[in-house]
N, C-alpha and C positions, 0 to 999 in steps of 0.2 A: 504494500500500500504506500502511495506517495505521501510523505509527511507534509503537514501544513507549513512547517518551518524547518530549514536545514541551517544549523549554526556551524560556521567554520571557525574552529578554535576552541579547545577544551581547557582554557585557563579559567581563572576566577570569573572573568566577565562573561565568557561564553557559557560556562556552566550555570552561572546565576541567571542569565537570560533564559536559558533552556528550562531551568527549574521553575521560574516564574510563569513561563508560557505553558508548561505542563500543568501547573496548578490551576491555570485558567481553562484547561480542557483541550488544548491543542495537541496535535501529534508532532513530536519533535525528534529529529535526528541530529546528533553532534558528531562532527568530524574533527580529527586532529592528525597532523602529519607525524607526530610521535606518540608518546604515551600520554593519555589525558592527565592533566594536573601536574605535569613535570617541567613546565617552562618557566617564564618569568614569575608567575604566581608562586611556584614552589620555591624559587630563589629569594623571595621577598622576606621582610622581617615582620609583617603583620601589624605595623604601627598605624593607628587610626588618628591622624593628626591634622584636622582641618585648620588648626592654627599653627601651620608648619613653620619650618625654619625661614621660609620665604612666604609670609602670609599672603593669601589670596584676598581679593576684594571683589565686590559686586556679585554677579551671578555665580562665579566659580566658588566663592566663599559660601554663598547660600547653598549651592549644590553639595559642597563638602560637609557642611554642618547638618544638612538634612539627611545625608547618607549615614553619617556617624550616629545620628539619633534613631535611625532605622535598625541599627545593629542588634539591639536587645531582642526585638521581635523577629528579625531575620535569623538570628542564631537559634532562637527558641523554636521556630518552625522547623529548622533543620534537625534539631534534637528530637522534636516530637516525631519526625518522620523516620529518622535513622537510629535514634538512641545515642548519638555521638556527642560528646562534650568537646567543643572547639576552643575551649579556654578563653572565652571572651572576658576581658578584665578591664576594670574602670579605675585602676589605681592612680592614674594621672601620670604626668611627665614633668621632668625638670630640664630647663635649658640653663646651662651654667657658663660663667665667664672665669677664665683663669689668669687674665692679665688686664691691664688698663684698657688696651684697645678693644678687647672682647667685652669688657664691662661697659664701655661707651656704646658699643653696638647693641648691647642688650638693653641699655637704658632707652635707646631710640626705639627698639623693638617694643618695649613696654609702653611707650607713648603711642606708638602706632596701634597697638592692640586696644588701648583705652579709647582712642579716637573712634575705633570701630565698634566700641561698646562690647568688647569681648572680655570674658572673665579671665583674669590673670592676677597673680600675687607676687610681689617683689620680696625676695628673701636675702638676708645678709649671708656672708660666707659661713658663719657659725650656724645659722638656721638651716642652710643647705646640708651641712655635714651632720647635723642632728637627725635629719631625715635619712641621709645616706652616708653612714660613717666610713664607707670604703672609698669615698672620693678623696682626691688630692687635697692636702692642706693649703694648696695654692688657690683654691676656689675663692674668688672675690665676692661673688653674688650669684643669684639665680632667679629664675622666674618659674613659678609653679603653675602648670596648666592642668587643672583637674579634669578638663574635658578631653585630655589626650588619653585614648584608650588603646587596647591592643587585642589581637586575636592570634591564636596559633595557626598560621596560614596553611601549614601542611595538613593539619587536622581538618581545617575548613574545606580544603580541596577534597579530602577523602569523604567528608560528609556530603558535599555537593555531588560527587560522583555517585555515591550511594543513593542519594535522594533522587537524582535523575533516573537511575535504574528502577527504583521502587515506584516512581510515578509513571513508569511505562515508557520512558525515553529510550532511544537507541544510541549507544556510544560506539563509534567506529574509530579505531586507532591505526596508526601506521598508514594513513591515507592522505598523502599530500595532494592538494588541489592544483591541477595543471592550469585551469582557466575557468572562467564563468561560461555557462551555457545560455544561449539566447534563442528566442523565437518571437518574431514579429515585434522587435523592439523592446522586449521584456526579458529579464533574467528568469530562467526557468529551472536552474539547478547549477551543478558544477561538474566539470570533467575531472575524473581521477585517472589512475593509470590505464585501466582497461575498460572503463565504462563511464557513462554519464549518469549521475544521480539527480533525479528530478525532485522538485519541491515547489510548493506554492509560493514560498518566499525564502530568500537566502539572507542570513545575517552574517556579515563579515565581522568576526571577533578574533581575528588571527594575530593580534598583538603586533610584535615587531615585524611580522611577515605580512601585514595587511596589504601592502602595495602589490604583493605577488598576485593577488586575485585580479588585478587590473593590468597584468603584464601584456595582454593582447589589446588592451584599450586603456591608454594612459589616463583618459578622462575619468576612469573609474578606479584609479589608483590613489587612495587617500595619502596625503603628505605625512607619512609616518616613517621614522627611522629608528634603528636600534641604538640604545645607549647602555653600555655594559656596566654592571654593578657587581663588584667582588665583595664577598663577605667571608667571615669565619665564625666558628663557635668555640667557646672556651668552656671547660668544666670548672665551675666555681662552687660546686656543692659543698666543699669543705671550707669555704671562705665566708667572709661577712656577706650575707645575702643582699641583693639589690631589690628594692620594692618598686621603683619607678623606672620608666624609660628615661634614659639620660641622653641629652644632646649637648654637645660642646666640641670645640675645636674642629668644626665641620664634620662631625661624626656622631653616631648614636650607639648606645648600649641598650640591649633589650633583654631583660631577664625572663627566663622560662621556668615553669614550675618543676621541670625535671632536673634542675640544677645547671642547665646550660645558660650561657650569656652570649647573645648574638652581637657581633661587632660589624658594623657596616657604615656606609658602603662607599666604594669608589664610584666616580662618575666619569666614564670614558667613552668617547666617540671613536670606536675602532671597528665599525661595521658589524658583521655577524660573527665576530670572533668572541666566543664565550669561554676562553681559557682562563684559568687562575694563573696569575703571574707572580714572580718574586717581588717585583716592584709594588704591585697591588697589596700583597700581604704585608710588606714592610710599611707601607703607608697606614694600613689599618692598625697594625700593632703599635707603631710609634704614637699615633694619636690616642689609642686606648690607654697606653701606659701614662700618657700625660694626664688623662682624666682620672685614672685610678692606678697608681703605681703598684699596688699589691697584686695586680693581674700578671706581673712578670713571671710568677711561678705557676700560673694556671695552665694546665694541659690544653693543647689545641685538639679538638675532637673532630672537626670537620671544616673544610673549606669548599667554596663553590662560587659560581658566577651566574648571572642571568642577564638577559637582554630586555631592557625596559622599552616599551613602545612610546616614543616621543613624537608628538605632532609638531607642526611648524611653529605653533605658539605655546606648546607645552600643555594645552588643555584638551580634553577629550573631544572626539568627533562623533556625534550621535545623530541618529535619524536617517532620513532618506538620502540615498547616494546619488541622486540625479538621474536615475533610471528606474522604471517600475520593476518591482520584484527584488530589490536589493536595499538592505538597511545596514547602516554602519554602527558599530559599537567599539571604537578603536581609539588609540592615542592617549591612554590614561597615564602614561609615563610612570611617575613614582607613587601614584595614588590609585592603582587598580584595586587593591584590597579595600581601601577606604570607600571607593565609589561603586563597588559592586552592587550593593542593595538598591541604590537610587538609579543606577544604569539599568538594572533589570526591570525595575518598575516603569521607568520612562519608555524603554523600548517595548515592553509588553503593552503598555497603554497605547503606543503608536501603532503597533501591529494589530491590536484587537479593536481599535477605535477608528476615528476618522480625523483627517487633518493633522496639524502640527501643534502640539501643546505649547503654550508660552514658555514653559520651563526648558523646552528643547531648543528654542530659537537661538540663544547665544552660542550653541554648540553645533550648529549645522555646518555641513561641509561647505556650503556656499559662502561662508565668511572669508574663505581664501580666494574667491574669484576676484578678478581685476576690478569688477564694478562695485564690489562691496566695500 
């Protein structure tokens, strides 16, 4: 039976869109060139930070806050369906300054957040260390963001894969898409290695590979490029525990309940090269030790890299692709985990309704056209 929707890409965005559509009664198939849930979403840290290191404003800030606020119900639905705990945590996060230059930048950040009416608390160095005793004695000040949450992204992906299957969705792995299929000026499916898979509608959620679907028609290739992020995990179970996500020195530390501490991440425009490098690991460890010197003796338990999908302006591209039968859910860059719930909702609303909702307008592909 031909599915109502064929989703290309089984990362957090594609899986969330598929799950939402399945819950609304549509027949959905999800394709992935590799193993579902093993791309950029697997390589992420799961930080939900709408008040990020470079705070957004306007519609993007609103979108990010709305998605963060959906997380409690989003994860509860997944747990009800699959029984899986995805470790959604609301402990908050700290942004710290370790020298005068960083302190000045953080003071500016505080003022910017206050002008936007966003909740933030200024802490002295001593107050920061009372919250997180493992941090360097060099910490000058900090900002406490109680609205910074996190989720165990790999558990989230497993839950989404399970939920898609339990809702009757079809997951096809190891099936790279060669091109889109057309009939009478409409996208009718995708061509894979030996066949064409038909569908009522195709959703491009292919992450860093989103442009590949338009390889035969560049007007259907959204402006998305890969940005590598390298990370590592330390075993800190025997050390002073961290309670908050820590951001400082251009880096973040993310505590997990199993005793790991994630350290990330580099930002590298190196094409589709997702190798872990000596230089990348050196950058991560140097910054981590500046934030918390006691980490010097912590064992490294894992290293990895992922390719973030960055659009031309760093914001997601959502909604119609300029041709009937094709919808975009791409370009989420560093906020794919954060924006998964709201993206799924908006795309499902568009697919099952009529017209373009006002919430989608700032994120349409047409913003990149010469006339816009």
